[in-house]
Each structure stands twice: as C-alpha cells, then as structure tokens.
N, C-alpha and C positions, 0 to 999 in steps of 0.2 A: 504494499499499499504506500502511495506517495501523497504528499500534501501539496496543495496548490492546484493550479490549472494547467501546468505544463503539458503540452501535447493535446489539449482539448481545443477543438475548433469552435470558437464562439462567434466569429464573423469572418467574412472574406472581403477583400478589397482589390480593385484593379489599380488603385492610385499609388500605393507605396508599400514598401517592405523594410522593416527595421531588422537587420541582421546583427544582433548583439554579439554573437560569437566572433564575427569578423570585424566588428566595429564599422559597419557600413549601412548607409541609408540609400535605398533606391527609390526613385520617383518615376513612375510610368516606365519601369525597366531600365532607367539610366542611373548609373552610379554617380553620386554627387561629386566624387573626386575626379571624375572624367566628364567635364562639362559637355553638354550636348550642343552648346552654342559656340564651339571652337571656330575661330576665324571671323567671328562677328564682334562688333563693338558693343553690343548690348545683349542681354539675355533674350533668347527666343523662347516663346512659350513651348511648354512640353506638349507633345502630341496627346490628344485625348480620344483618339479613335472614333470621332464623331459623336461621342456621348456628351450629354449636358449634365454636369454635376451640381451646378450652383443655381440654376434657374435659366430662364430664357430672356432674351433682350438685354442682357447685361453687358456693360462695357467697363473698361478700367475707370473711365470718368464717372459713370453712374455709381459704381461701387465706392469710389473715392468720395463722392458727394454724400452718399448715404452714411458712410462711416464718419465723415467730417461733421455732419449735422448731429449724429449721435454723440460725438465727443463734446460738442457745444452744449447739448442737452445735459449730459452727465456732469459737466463742469458747473452748470447752474444749480445742480443738486448736491454739491459737495458740502456745504455748510452744516446741514443737519447731523452728519456723522463723522466728518473729518477730525474734529477736535478730540472726540473720544477715541477714535481709531488710531490716531497718531501716537497715543500713549501705550499702545499694544504692540506685540511683535508683528512683523510685516504680514504674515499669512493671516493672522487674526484680523488685522486691519482690512485686508482685501475681502475677507469673509463678511465683515461688517458692511463694507461698501456694497457688495453683491446682495446682502440680505435686505437692503433697502430698495432693491429693484422689485417692481410689481410682477405678479405672475404672468401678466400679459406682455412683458418685455419681449421685443423682437431680437433675433440674433444680432443685428447691427447695434441695438441699444446695449446689449450685454458686452459686445466687443468695445463699444464706446466707453462704457462704465469701467471696464478693466484697464483700458488704455489711459484713462484720466486718473483712476485711483492709484495705480502703481507709482507714477512719478510724483503725484501729490503726497502720498504717504512717505516716500523716500525723502522728498524735500522737507516735509514737516519734521521728520526725525532729525534733520540738520538745522532746524530753526528757520527754514526758508518758506516763503509763501508759495502757493501753487501758481503755476504759469498757465494762463488761459490757452486753450487750443487754437490752432489755426486750421480751420476746416478745409482750406485749399491744399494742404499737404497730405501726403500719404500717411497711413497709420504709423508706419515705422519712423518716418521723418518727424512726425509730430510728437510721437512718444519720446524720442531722443531730445527734441527741442524742449518739451515740457520738463523733462528730467534735468537737463543741463542749463536751461535758461537761455540757450542760444542755438542758432542753426547748426545742425550736425553735418559733418563732412560726408560727401557722397559714398565713400567706401563703407563707413559705419552704417549708413542707411541701407545700402545694398546688402550688407551682411545680415542685419537684423531682418530685412524683408525676406531673404532666402530662408533664414532660420524659422521665422514665424510661418511661412508658407509650408515648409517641410513638416513642421511639428503639428500643423493643423490636421494632417492625415498621416500619422507615423505609426500605424499599427494599432494594437490594442493594449495600451498601457493600463495601469491600475485605475487612473483617473478616468480614462475613456470608458473602460468597462463599467465603472461606477455610474457614470453619466448615462450609459445605455440601460443599466438596471433601473435607475430612477425614472428615466423617460419611458421605459417599457411598462411602468405601472401607472401611466397616464398622468404623471406629475408634470408641472409646467417646465418649460425650458430653463427658467430661472432656477427652479429647484434642482434640475439636473446639473446645471453648471455649478451651483453652490455645493452640491454633493461631491462633484468631481474635485 
C-alpha cells in the first residue's frame, strides 16, 4: 500500500506537462529550454491545434483591457482589508484579500485581486503605500511596477510573463487538485481559488 496519489490519473491535458524527475516543463510539446521561437525577435504563440481554450473572440488587447479594469476595481477595494492583512504573514494576507471577493467574482476579477494584493501586501510590510495600477499595461508589467514603484525592465516583464503563462497550466499540483475538488462540489470560483 502506498500513500498519496502517485500514479493515479485525475485529469488529462493537451496543454502542458511538468516532468519533475527531469526538471522540465513542456508546453504544447515544446521544451521551454529549447525555444520554439528561434530566429524570431519576439515570442511566437504556441500552436494550439485549432482548439479554443480560453473563449472565442479574444485578442491580446481585449484580455489586457479586461485584466486592467479588474486591477483598477481591486485597487479601489483595498482599504477594507489591507491594514489588517498587512500585519499577517504574506499567505494569510493574500487569503484575507481573496476572502473579501464575492462568490460571483469572475476569473478576471480574481486575477485582478491577486495581482493588486500581492504587491500591496509586500509594500505594506516595508512601510510603503500601495501603487495604483495602470490598466494599459500587461498583468506582468503592472504587477512589477506596483511592486517596485517604477516601470520594470522588459527582460523582467518577459520572464514573469512566461512564468505566469506556464504555471497557469502546469499539470496537477496540490493546489490545482484542491481547486478542482472544491469546484466539483459546485462551490463558487472564489471558493475554489481560496481553497487552492
């Protein structure tokens, strides 16, 4: 008898595979250490075999606008919980910020809340005021700007952007499994994210 879920198939994905044994992450069959965009000045999108994973009619600009508006909304709601959360360890503070989200929160609103909460809590721990978001920036660029209080260099933004993109679908971690269990019981997305 063994403990844990090793070897148990709980979900399958076409998007990525985390190979912990070899220290490798593959996205759509491409090793991240062997860029699929070689010879290009910018990252090319990964092939998605004609499947739509995030919705229809989406563009980089519409997603940036949606997430930007969500950050502005989240920043407007910081006051009720930030002072209390800033006196707690970081993960407790993040949980307090998420706990204030309504059960009807959309995925964009939850991303916005996390993107604003993390730099606000880290700055508060150092006695610094939170920096308002810039809805025209990408999520990665704005998170770094809100954290450091100044525009981030392009290499840091690109690195954080790739990291967040890969981790959004990186297999079935403990937190992703927990979120699936909570959501499968018809709890709200807010509860699933909070549980994760």
